[in-house]
C-alpha positions as CSV (number, residue, x, y, z in Angstrom):
1,X,66.9,101.4,129.8
2,X,66.8,98.0,128.5
3,X,66.9,96.3,131.8
4,X,64.1,98.6,133.3
5,X,62.0,97.5,130.3
6,X,62.8,93.9,130.8
7,X,62.0,94.2,134.6
8,X,58.5,95.8,133.8
9,X,57.8,93.1,131.1
10,X,58.6,90.3,133.6
11,X,56.7,91.9,136.4
12,X,53.6,92.3,134.0
13,X,54.0,88.6,133.0
14,X,54.1,87.4,136.6
15,X,50.9,89.4,137.5
16,X,49.2,88.0,134.3
17,X,50.3,84.5,135.1
18,X,48.9,84.9,138.7
19,X,45.6,86.1,137.3
20,X,44.8,82.7,135.8
21,X,46.6,80.0,137.7
22,X,47.5,79.2,141.4
23,X,50.4,77.1,142.6
24,X,49.0,74.3,145.1
25,X,50.7,73.5,148.3
26,X,52.0,70.0,146.6
27,X,53.6,72.2,143.9
28,X,51.0,71.5,141.1
29,X,49.9,74.3,139.0
30,X,46.1,74.6,138.8
31,X,43.9,77.0,136.6
32,X,41.7,79.2,138.7
33,X,38.7,77.7,136.9
34,X,39.6,74.2,138.2
35,X,39.8,75.6,141.7
36,X,36.4,77.3,141.4
37,X,34.8,74.1,139.6
38,X,35.9,72.0,142.4
39,X,34.4,74.3,145.0
40,X,31.2,74.4,143.1
41,X,31.2,70.5,143.0
42,X,31.6,70.5,146.7
43,X,28.9,73.0,147.5
44,X,26.3,71.1,145.3
45,X,27.3,67.8,147.1
46,X,26.8,69.4,150.4
47,X,23.5,71.0,149.5
48,X,22.3,67.5,147.9
49,X,23.2,65.7,151.1
50,X,21.4,68.4,153.3
51,X,18.4,67.8,151.1
52,X,18.5,64.2,151.4
53,X,18.8,64.4,155.1
54,X,15.8,66.7,155.3
55,X,13.7,64.2,153.2
56,X,14.8,61.3,155.4
57,X,13.9,63.3,158.6
58,X,10.3,64.0,157.2
59,X,9.6,60.6,155.9
60,X,7.4,58.4,158.0
61,X,9.2,56.0,160.4
62,X,8.8,52.4,159.5
């Protein structure tokens, strides 16, 4: 009975841990917020570069 309770507890703890963190390929533990934050930064940078390229194409040639 105790073993079953401990097994259920550890399974729940593992699921809870996986809900807020991620183990990267190089073995570092990252919070999911950090992962999503980096994705947002990359997306914003990509959009900014796209906008700058569009402005450059629309500007008159020298």
